[in-house]
Residue, then its C-alpha position, 0 to 999 in steps of 0.5 A: x527496490x535495490x536499496x529501498x529493501x534495506x528499510x524492510x529489515x534490521x539488524x534483528x532477525x525478521x521472517x525474509x518471506x514476510x518482508x517478500x510477501x508483504x512487497x507483493x501484496x501477498x495478504x495472508x493472515x500472517x503475512x499481515x500480523x508480521x508486517x504489523x508487528x515489523x511496522x512495514x504495512x505501509x510498504x504492502x504492494x510496493x513492488x507487486x511485480x517483483x518475482x520470487x526469484x529476483x527477491x531471492x537473488x537480491x538476498x544473495x547479492x546482498x549476502x556476498x557483500x556482507x550486508x545481510x545474514x541468513x539463518x533458517x527463515x530469518x535474515x538480518x543486517x550485518x553492522x555494514x548493513x546497518x550503516x548502509x540502511x542508515x545512509x539510504x535513510x539520510x540520502x534517499x528520499x523517503x515516502x511521504x504518502x505511503x499511508x495511501x498505498x492501499x487506495x489506488x492501483x497506481x499503474x492503472x491510475x497513472x495511465x487514466x490520468x496521464x491520457x486525459x491530460x494529454x487528450x485535454x492538451x490535444x483539445x486545447x489545439x483543436x487536435x481531435x484524432x490522435x491514437x495514444x499508444x499502450x492504452x486500453x480501449x476501455x480507459x480511452x472509452x472513459x476518458x473520451x466521455x469525460x471530455x464531453x463535459x463543458x469547460x475542462x480546458x480551463x478547470x483542469x488547469x486550475x485543478x492541475x495547480x491545485x494538486x502541484x501546490x498541493x505535493x510541493x506543500x510536501x515536497x517541491x521535488x514531487x511537484x516538479x517531477x509531476x510537472x514533468x511527467x505530464x503529456x501533452x500536445x508534441x510534449x513528453x515527459x521525462x523519462x525515468x533517466x532524465x528525471x533522475x539526471x534534473x533532480x539529481x536522484x537516483x532511478x530508484x528514488x524516481x520510481x518511489x517518487x513516482x508512486x508517491x506522487x500518484x498516491x499523493x494525488x489519489x488522496x486529494x482527489x478523494x477529498x475533492x470528489x466534485x472535481x473535474x479530475x476527480x470525477x474522472x479518477x475517483x472511479x478507481x479508488x479502492x473504498x477500504x483498505x481490505x477486500x470487499x468481502x472482508x469489509x462486508x464481514x466487518x459491517x455484519x458483525x459491527x451490525x450485531x450479527x455473530x460469526x456463525x450467523x455470518x457464515x451461514x447467511x454468506x456461505x463462508x467458512x467460519x475460518x474464512x469469517x475469523x480471517x476477515x476479522x483478523x484482516x480488519x483488525x490489523x490493517x483497520x483496527x478503528x472499523x472494529x468493536x473491540x470491546x465486542x470482538x475481545x472481552x476482558x476475560x478473553x485478553x486475561x485468559x491468553x495474558x495468563x499463558x504468555x509472558x514477553x514480547x508479543x512477537x515470541x509468543x507461541x501458541x500450542x494446540x491441545x485436543x481440549x482447546x475450543x477451535x477459535x482459540x488460536x483466533x483470540x490468540x491472535x486478536x490479543x497479539x494484534x490488539x497488544x501491538x496496536x497499543x504499543x505502536x500508539 
C-alpha cells in the first residue's frame, strides 16, 4: 500500500498510530473513534499483515521525500504530499466495494473460491485425481463435499457469468481481472505482474483490485444464498461488522437488559460492556437505540461543557465524576460525528 497509504492522510495533522491500527485491524475503542472521525473506517483491515516496522519505515521514507511531516504523535501531508495524493486519486484505481471490508477474510475466501472453480474445471475434463497446492486439508474437504451436488458444472458456469456481469456493472476492469484470476484444467491465472501489464496499472493497484473483487463477490453471494456458489462460500461470511461477543451485548441491550445486568449475567466487566456498545455505535449506528442509550439530558450535559469541533473536545476526569462519564462523553462525540457525516 505504498501509494494508497496517502489516501489516509490529509494536510491537517492526524494521529498516525490510528492510521496504522486501522489498516492493521487493531480495533480498540480509541482507534475506531478516530477512524470514524477521519472517515477511514472503510480501510479497516486493508493491510492486516503489515508490521509496525514496515509502517514506520514507510513514514520515514515519505519524510525523506518531503511528502510527509511528522511531529509528536501526528503526521500530515506537505504541499508536495497533497499533490501526490491528488495524482493517486486521479490516476489510481479507487476501491468500489470497501464498504464490505468487514464482511470476509479475503485470503481465506479467495482460496476456497479458486479451489472450487479449479475442481469444477478438472471435473468437467473427467480428471478426478489431482492435488492442489497450498490449500489446507479442511478447505479441500469442504470443496470435495460440495462437489457431490448434482448439476454443478452447468449451474456454476452460469453463476460465474452473473458474477462477471455484476463486477462489470461496477468496473469492467474488475470483471476482466476476475476472469483471468480463475484457475482451471491446464490453465493458471495471471500473476500480479501479468495483470498489471495487461490492465496497464501498477502492481499495487492489482492488489487493491483483487481485494475489491473478493469483497464484491462476497457481497453478491450473500444476496444469493441459494446459489451453488453461495451455498459453498457463505459460511465464511461474518454475520456483523463487530465481534460476536459485542453483537450479543448489543442484542441484549436492545431487548431492554440494563448494562449492569448484562455485565453480571455474562461475567463481563461493565467497562467491557460499554466498549461493546461504543464499538457498535461507531461501526453500525443503526443497530443502536440512541434514545434509550443517550437521553437528551445526557447530550445537553456533555455539550454544555464542550464547544467547537468534536475532535478537539478534551475529557477531564475529576474525583467527583461518576465512572460512566467518559462513556457518555464518547457517545455524544460519536453521535455528533454521525450527524456531521450524514
